N, C-alpha and C positions, 0 to 999 in steps of 0.2 A: 458297662455291660459284662456279665459273667460269660467267660469263654467256654464253649463246648469242648469236652475232651476230644482231641483229634487222634484218630487211630489210623494205622497203615494197613496193608493188605493182610497182615497176620493178626490184626486186632490189637497190636501193641500201641501203647501211647507214644506219640511222636513228639520229640523235643527238637530244639533248634529254633531257627528264625521262623517268623510267622509265614514267610513265603514258602519255606520248606514244609511247614505243617499243612499249609493250604494245598501245596502240590501233592503231598502224600494222601491227604483226605480225598481230594477230587479224583486222583488216580485210582484209589481203592474203590471208589464208587463206580468208576467206569469199568474197571476190570471185573468187579463182582456183578455187574449188570444192573445196578441201581440207576445209572445213567446209560441208557441204551443208545445205539447209533441213531443220529439225527436229533438227539435231545439237545435243546437249547440251553446253553450255560449262561444264565443271567448273573453277572458278577455281583450285583447288589444283593440278590437273594442268597447266593452262596456265602458272601461275606457276612450277612446277617446271621445265617445259620451257624457259621463257625465262630461268630463273635469277634470278627476282624474288620478292619477297614477294607475298602475295595483294592487298595494298592497291592498288598501281598497276594491277593487272589488273582489280580491281573497278571502279576509276574508268574504265578503258578500256571495260569492258562497258557501263557506264551511258551513256557517250558514244555508243557504237554503238546503244544502245537509242533514244536521242534521234534518231538518224539513220534509224531504221527497219530497221536490219540485224539487230537482236537484239530478242527479246521475252521477257518473263518469264511463266512459267506456274505456277500454284499447284501445289505439291507436286512440281514438276519443276525449277524454277529457270530459268536463262537458256538459251535455245535460239536457233539461227539462224532468222530469220524467213523465211517463204516469199516467192516472187516473185509480185507482183500483176499479172496480165496486163492488167487494165483500166488500171492506173496506167502501165504501159509504153506502152499504146496512146495515152493522152492526152499523155504526155511526148514521144513521138516526133512526134505530130501538131503539138504546140506548137513543138517544136524545129525542125521543118522550116520553119515560118513565120519564126520569129525568126532562125534561123541563115541562112536565105536572104536576109533583109533585111540582116543584119549583113555578110554576104559581099559583097553588092551595094554597100553603102556603103563597105566597105573597099577595093574593087577599085581605085579611082583612086589610092589611097595605097600600094598594094603595088608595091615596086620589084623590079628584076631579082634582087637578092640574096635577097629573100624568096621569089620564084618559084623560084629555084634550090634554096633550102632545102626548100621544099614538094615539089619534084620529087625531091629526094634521098630524102626520107622515103617518097614513093610508090614509089620503086624498092626500098627496103627492104621495103615491103609486098608488092611483086611477088615478091621473092626468098623471102619468108615463105610464099608459096603452095605451094612445093615440099614443105616439111615443115610443114604448117599447124599453127600455134599460135594459137587464137582469142583468147586473152588478150593475147598479144604483138601480134597484128594489130590488136586494138581499141585498144591503147595507141598504136600508130603512127597509127591512124586519127584519134585525137584530136589527136596532134601535127600531122598534116597540116592538119586543119581549123582548128586554133588559128592557124596562120600566116595563114590567109585571113580569119578574122573578128576577130583581135585588133587590127587597124588601124581597126576601126569607130569613127567619131568620136562616135557617140551612146552615152553611157554607160548609158542606161536599157536600150537594146536589148542591149548587150553584157552587162549584168547578167543579163538574162533568158536569154541563151545560156549563161552560166556556170551559172545555176541548173538549166537543162535537163541539161547534162552532169553536174552533181553528182547530179541525181536519177537519171540512168541508172546512175551508179556505185553509188548506194545500192540500185538494183534488181539489181545485179550483172549488168548487161545486156551480154552479149557475144552479140549476135544471130548472129554468124558461127559460134558454137558449134552453133547449131541449123540454120542454112542456109549451110554452108561454100561452096556454089556461088556465093552472092551476093558473096563476097569477090573473085572474078575480075572480075565486072562492076563492082564498086566501084572497083577500081584503074583500070580503063579510063575510068570516069566522072570520076575525079579528073583524069586527063590532059586530058580534054575541057574540064573546068572551068578548068584552068590556061591552056589555049589561048584560051579566051574572054577571060580577064583580060589575057593578054599582047597580044591583038589590039585591046584597048580596046573590047570589045563594050559595048553600052549596059546600063544598070543593070537594066532589065527582063529582058533575056536572061540575065544572070548570076544574078539572083535566082531566076528560074524553074529554071535548071539546078541550082542549089544546093538548092532546095526539092524538086525531083523526085528528086534523088539521095538525099536523106534519106527521102522517102516511099516510094521504091522498096525500100529496106531494110525498112521497116515492112510493105509489101505482101508481100514475100517471106516474112517471118516469119508473117504472118497466113495466107498460103496454105499454109504448112507445118503450121500449127497446126490447120487445119480438116480 
């Protein structure tokens, strides 16, 4: 059987073991919404679609269960887990604090090359607004913020930031899917944040701007949900 090209969340071809390829393929479909909450994951059908045997698919599903993306129900089998709004709330609140701190600590270490890279990503986000793709926009958003917080010299804070982003991914969180209007504001806030860093603003100013940027996205989501 000819195998289907397996792609990850960014549309890149996945290499590695068949278990890893199956994991990346199923995860991408869950995060992008092709497999919606409650969708029954039939191992045989997925295996046939990917051109694999059932074994690597079963291993991938178990891995996704451990991450909270999949759950097993008696007499039903594996299904896509629902999104927990309370978990999203706590994750965003925590991330606003730790990412704000990481960005402030990174700021003195961010050079002009990194600033240019972040600005280029933000321009891609701006272009994305015309034909809005919330999943693509969310990926670019992470790329943008990664440039700003990855220079953080405190490994413990940086670890907390990574954990927060990973938790958002497991929640399949593309807030912009629900509040697309927030995307325009987000791009403008990114530019303002870059200008603070370029001008050598103090840590408190940068931390506050980064924190409020994150919490504003949460506020928009909560306002839309009520």
